[in-house]
matplotlib code that plots the C-alpha trace (Angstrom):
import matplotlib.pyplot as plt

x = [-5.6, -7.0, -4.3, -1.1, -2.0, -4.3, -2.8, 0.8, -0.5, -2.4, 0.7, 3.3, 0.8, 0.3, 3.6, 6.7, 5.3, 2.9, 5.0, 1.7, 2.0, -0.4, -2.3, -2.2, -5.7, -6.1, -8.4, -9.4, -10.9, -12.3, -12.5, -15.0, -12.7, -10.4, -7.4, -9.5, -10.7, -7.4, -6.3, -8.9, -8.0, -4.3, -4.4, -6.6, -4.2, -1.6, -3.6, -4.4, -7.8, -9.6, -12.1, -13.1, -15.3, -17.4, -20.8, -24.0, -24.5, -21.1, -21.1, -21.9, -19.8, -16.6, -17.5, -17.4, -13.7, -12.7, -13.2, -13.7, -15.8, -17.2, -18.1, -21.0, -19.4, -22.9, -24.6, -22.1, -18.8, -16.1, -14.1, -17.3, -17.9, -13.9, -14.0, -16.9, -14.7, -11.2, -11.5, -7.6, -7.3, -5.9, -2.3, -2.7, -5.1, -4.9, -6.3, -7.7, -10.6, -11.7, -14.1, -14.5, -13.5, -10.0, -10.5, -13.1, -10.8, -7.1, -6.7, -7.8, -4.4, -2.6, 0.7, 3.2, 0.8, 0.9, -1.1, -0.5, -2.4, -2.7, -5.0, -3.2, 0.4, 0.1, -2.8, -3.4, -1.8, -0.4, 3.3, 3.6, 1.9, 4.1, 3.0, 3.9, 2.1, 2.7, 2.9, 2.9, 6.2, 6.7, 7.9, 8.1, 8.6, 5.7, 3.8, 4.9, 3.7, 0.0, -0.1, 0.5, -2.1, -4.7, -4.0, -4.1, -7.8, -6.1, -6.9, -9.7, -10.1, -13.9, -14.7, -17.9, -17.9, -16.4, -16.4, -15.1, -12.1, -14.8, -16.5, -13.3, -14.8, -17.7, -15.6, -13.3, -16.5, -17.9, -14.5, -14.7, -17.9, -16.0, -18.7, -17.5, -17.3, -14.4, -12.2, -13.3, -11.9, -11.6, -11.3, -10.5]
y = [5.3, 2.1, -0.2, 1.0, 0.5, -2.3, -4.0, -3.9, -4.9, -8.0, -8.8, -8.5, -10.5, -13.2, -13.6, -12.2, -13.1, -16.1, -17.3, -18.6, -21.4, -22.8, -25.7, -24.5, -23.6, -20.2, -18.6, -14.8, -13.1, -9.8, -10.9, -8.2, -5.4, -3.6, -5.6, -8.6, -8.3, -7.9, -10.9, -13.1, -12.2, -12.4, -16.0, -16.9, -15.9, -17.9, -21.4, -21.5, -22.7, -19.6, -19.6, -15.9, -15.1, -11.9, -11.1, -12.6, -9.6, -10.3, -14.0, -13.8, -10.6, -12.9, -15.8, -13.0, -12.2, -15.7, -17.3, -21.1, -21.4, -18.3, -18.6, -16.0, -15.3, -14.0, -17.7, -19.7, -20.5, -19.9, -22.9, -25.4, -23.9, -24.6, -28.2, -28.7, -27.2, -28.2, -30.9, -31.4, -27.8, -24.5, -23.9, -20.2, -17.7, -14.0, -12.1, -8.6, -8.0, -7.5, -9.7, -13.2, -15.1, -15.4, -16.8, -19.4, -20.6, -19.9, -23.8, -24.8, -24.1, -27.4, -28.1, -25.4, -23.1, -19.8, -16.6, -13.4, -10.7, -6.7, -6.1, -7.6, -7.6, -10.9, -12.6, -15.8, -19.0, -22.3, -22.5, -24.3, -21.8, -19.4, -15.8, -12.3, -9.1, -6.9, -3.3, -2.4, -1.2, 0.9, -1.3, -0.3, -3.8, -4.9, -2.2, -2.6, -6.1, -5.2, -2.6, -5.6, -7.9, -4.9, -3.9, -7.7, -7.5, -10.3, -7.9, -5.6, -3.0, -3.1, 0.5, 0.8, 4.1, 7.5, 10.6, 14.1, 15.4, 17.6, 14.6, 12.8, 12.5, 10.8, 8.3, 7.4, 7.1, 4.6, 2.6, 2.7, 0.9, -2.3, -3.0, -1.8, -3.3, -3.0, -0.1, 3.3, 5.8, 9.8, 12.2, 16.0]
z = [1.7, 3.5, 2.9, 4.8, 8.1, 8.1, 5.5, 7.1, 10.6, 8.8, 6.9, 9.7, 12.1, 9.6, 8.0, 9.9, 13.6, 12.8, 9.7, 8.5, 5.5, 3.2, 4.5, 7.7, 9.8, 11.3, 13.4, 13.2, 16.0, 15.1, 11.4, 10.0, 11.1, 9.2, 10.2, 10.3, 6.7, 5.1, 7.2, 5.9, 2.1, 2.6, 4.6, 1.9, -0.7, 1.2, 0.7, 4.7, 5.6, 7.6, 10.5, 10.9, 14.2, 14.3, 15.0, 13.6, 11.1, 9.6, 8.9, 5.2, 4.9, 6.1, 3.7, 0.8, 1.8, 1.3, 5.1, 4.6, 8.0, 10.3, 14.0, 15.3, 18.9, 20.2, 19.4, 22.1, 23.3, 20.3, 21.6, 21.3, 17.7, 16.8, 18.0, 15.3, 12.5, 13.6, 16.1, 16.0, 16.7, 14.8, 13.9, 14.8, 16.2, 15.1, 18.0, 16.5, 18.7, 22.3, 24.2, 25.4, 22.1, 23.1, 26.4, 25.0, 22.4, 23.1, 24.3, 20.8, 19.6, 18.5, 20.5, 19.6, 18.0, 17.6, 19.1, 17.7, 19.3, 18.1, 21.0, 23.9, 25.0, 27.5, 27.1, 29.2, 27.1, 27.7, 28.2, 24.9, 22.7, 20.7, 21.3, 19.9, 20.4, 16.9, 16.8, 13.0, 11.5, 8.3, 5.7, 1.9, 0.7, 2.5, 1.1, -2.2, -2.0, -0.8, -3.5, -6.1, -4.6, -4.5, -8.3, -9.2, -7.3, -5.0, -2.1, -1.5, 1.0, 2.1, 3.1, 5.3, 6.0, 5.0, 7.1, 6.5, 8.6, 10.4, 11.7, 12.7, 16.5, 15.4, 13.3, 16.3, 18.3, 15.8, 15.8, 19.4, 19.6, 18.3, 15.8, 12.6, 9.4, 7.1, 7.1, 8.1, 6.3, 7.0, 4.0, 3.7]

ax = plt.figure().add_subplot(projection="3d")
ax.plot(x, y, z, "-o")
ax.set_aspect("equal")
plt.show()
């Protein structure tokens, strides 16, 4: 139940909009959330170098999912941290968080780099940056591929919390806090 929306959002953002290839470097802003958690794994599966950006309590979590490097946005400027990891810049930024991380790091994209966002339909960016806002669309073929990856153990859906349907309001409040880890699931 945690795969369809988050999985398709990550899949379409990385591979349809972002055309991510093995050997490229991707920075995922909001990498510990539901979409970001799956994006780390999908980018890793594709053979990309993954830089995950999230808060201090999620550094080990992102590494466990397959991030090659992690950045704690609360410890300073994200762009300066990227310079230490990828001094030549990154090929793609996947923006799935709110906050200052994008403003601090968008200029670390290589010339002609790709900025893909699921949270901002018109972020500030250089003219040479390829930008696309992604709103997930149903796709049975992609969902079947995600199912194969999950069945093989390549893709895991980390469920952080489960709420009963009667507690849906509490679940939504937690999600709106922007500090959830993995996927929040509501059950009947």
